[in-house]
Structure formats: structure tokens, C-alpha cells
C-alpha positions in Angstrom: -10.8 -34.2 3.6 -7.1 -35.2 4.0 -5.9 -35.2 0.8 -3.0 -32.7 -0.6 -4.8 -30.2 -3.0 -1.7 -31.0 -5.5 -2.8 -35.2 -5.1 -6.6 -34.4 -5.6 -5.6 -32.5 -8.8 -3.3 -35.4 -9.9 -6.3 -38.0 -9.2 -8.8 -35.7 -11.0 -6.5 -35.9 -14.0 -6.5 -39.5 -13.8 -10.1 -39.6 -14.2 -11.1 -40.0 -10.5 -14.1 -37.9 -9.7 -13.5 -36.6 -6.1 -15.9 -35.1 -3.6 -15.1 -31.6 -1.6 -16.1 -31.1 2.2 -16.6 -28.1 3.5 -13.5 -28.7 5.8 -11.6 -25.7 4.2 -14.3 -23.3 4.3 -15.1 -24.5 7.7 -11.4 -23.8 9.2 -11.4 -20.1 7.4 -14.9 -19.2 9.0 -13.8 -18.8 12.2 -10.3 -17.5 13.3 -8.4 -19.0 16.6 -7.4 -16.0 19.0 -3.5 -16.6 17.7 -5.0 -15.8 14.2 -7.2 -13.1 15.5 -4.0 -11.6 17.3 -1.6 -11.9 14.0 -4.5 -10.0 11.6 -4.4 -7.3 14.4 -0.9 -6.8 14.3 -0.5 -6.7 10.7 -3.4 -4.2 10.4 -1.6 -2.1 13.0 1.7 -1.9 11.1 -0.4 -0.8 8.1 -1.9 1.8 10.1 1.6 3.0 10.9 3.0 2.9 7.6 0.2 5.7 6.5 0.6 7.4 9.7 4.2 7.7 8.8 3.1 8.9 5.2 0.8 11.2 7.2 3.5 12.8 9.2 6.3 13.0 6.7 3.5 15.2 4.0 2.5 17.4 7.2 6.3 18.1 7.7 7.1 18.9 3.9 7.6 22.4 2.7 6.5 23.8 -0.4 8.7 25.3 -2.7 8.0 27.0 -6.1 10.2 25.5 -8.6 10.4 28.1 -11.3 9.3 31.1 -9.6 6.7 32.2 -12.1 3.9 30.7 -9.8 2.1 29.0 -13.0 3.5 25.4 -11.8 2.4 24.3 -8.4 4.9 24.1 -5.7 6.8 21.1 -5.2 7.1 19.4 -1.7 10.5 19.2 -0.2 11.6 17.1 2.9 15.1 17.2 4.4 16.4 19.5 2.0 15.4 17.3 -0.9 12.6 17.0 -3.5 9.8 14.7 -1.9 9.3 12.1 -4.7 6.6 9.6 -5.1 9.6 6.8 -4.4 10.8 8.7 -1.1 7.3 8.5 0.3 7.1 4.8 -0.7 10.4 3.9 0.7 9.5 5.8 4.2 6.1 3.9 3.9 8.1 0.6 3.5 11.0 1.5 6.4 7.8 2.0 9.1 6.5 -1.2 7.8 9.8 -3.1 8.5 10.3 -1.3 11.5 7.0 -3.0 12.7 8.3 -6.5 11.9 6.3 -6.9 8.6 7.1 -6.9 5.1 5.6 -4.2 2.3 5.2 -7.5 -0.2 5.3 -5.1 -3.0 2.2 -3.9 -2.1 2.7 -0.3 -1.3 1.6 2.1 -4.0 1.7 5.9 -4.1 -0.4 7.2 -6.9 -0.8 10.9 -7.7 -3.6 13.1 -9.1 -7.1 12.2 -9.5 -8.9 9.3 -11.0 -9.1 10.7 -14.3 -5.7 11.8 -14.0 -4.4 8.7 -13.9 -6.9 7.1 -16.4 -5.2 9.4 -19.1 -1.8 7.6 -18.3 -0.4 5.0 -20.4 -0.1 2.7 -17.2 -3.8 3.2 -16.4 -5.8 4.0 -13.3 -4.1 1.3 -10.8 -0.5 2.1 -11.6 1.4 4.1 -9.0 3.3 7.4 -10.6 7.1 7.1 -11.7 9.8 6.8 -8.6 11.1 10.1 -9.2 8.2 12.2 -10.0 8.1 15.1 -7.4 5.0 15.7 -5.3 3.3 18.9 -5.7 1.1 21.1 -3.5 -2.5 20.9 -4.0 -2.5 17.6 -5.9 -4.0 14.2 -4.5 -1.4 11.7 -3.0 -3.2 8.5 -2.5 -1.0 5.9 -0.6 -2.2 2.2 -0.3 -0.3 -0.5 1.7 -1.2 -4.2 2.3 1.8 -5.5 4.1 2.4 -9.4 4.9 3.1 -10.1 8.6 5.4 -13.1 9.7 2.8 -15.7 9.7 1.4 -15.1 6.3 -1.6 -12.8 7.0 -2.0 -9.4 5.0 -3.0 -5.9 6.5 -4.7 -3.8 3.9 -5.3 0.3 4.3 -5.5 3.0 2.1 -5.6 7.0 2.5 -5.7 10.2 0.4 -4.0 13.3 1.2 -3.5 16.9 0.0 -0.9 19.3 0.9 -1.9 23.0 1.1 0.6 25.0 -0.7 0.6 26.8 2.8 1.9 24.0 4.3 0.5 21.0 6.0 -2.0 18.9 4.7 
């Protein structure tokens, strides 16, 4: 139970037979109060990141892009197009303000599962960064920030902004 993992791998490759104990599983089964607090803290930050996305989408204005009414209006925020990248950066800024890192785990997806499945990137891929968001389309935001103690939070929500404004 006290041998480092890399040493155990070395010994196994050298032909020694090692036996495992339940030490790691037992240690992970119960969290100390400090660990619980760290997990709750990073999960609160994940919630704050999603609330930031919610507020930003709710504050967005809908503007018709070509005036024809044939394409759904694009969303604008602070006098510029609200893009996938802007939304992701706003969420990540909120996470940073809460003392956690995005760890590259903030994903913004646009459209339905079948829409995303039709793209070359597949269903789990995020939309291109400069793609403008449009009214009436589902926008999924998933965050899994990493706290300073190494624990991750994880939350995801889907929003739809009505063409009359508001989500």
C-alpha cells in the first residue's frame, strides 16, 4: 500500500507479482470536510459560470441580419454580435473571477443533437468560435472548471433566446 505507482509498474514489468489493496478505493470513498468544501466551492463556481451565460443571453438583443426575415435574427450584446467565442470567454471570465480555471472544459454548442451530428466535428464538438448565435436556436453551455485543490465541478444547461428577446 505504500509503494509509489511508478515503482509498482517497474516491478511488475521486471516480473514481480504485486497485490493490490483497497487503500486508494477506501481513501476515495469518503471525503474529508476540507475536500467536501473544495468540491462545493468549485461546483458553486460552475453554477456562477452558467448564471453568467444565462444573464448574457437574457440581455442580448435580437436583430435581423439581412432584413428579409428569412434567417433568424442574430443576437447582439454590447453593440456587437454575440458569438460562440464571446459567450465562452464571458463564462470563463466568471470562472476566473471565482478563483477556478476553465481547464479548457468550457463548451458552447449550438443547435440540436441532430444538427451537430451533421457537422464534420461530430455531436460533442463546439461550434466555431466566431459563429454568431441566433434567436430560436438551442445554445448548450457546459462547464467543468478545476479548482485550486484539483477538484472539478461540472454543470451543463441549454438555453433558447426568443426572437422577441429574453430566454
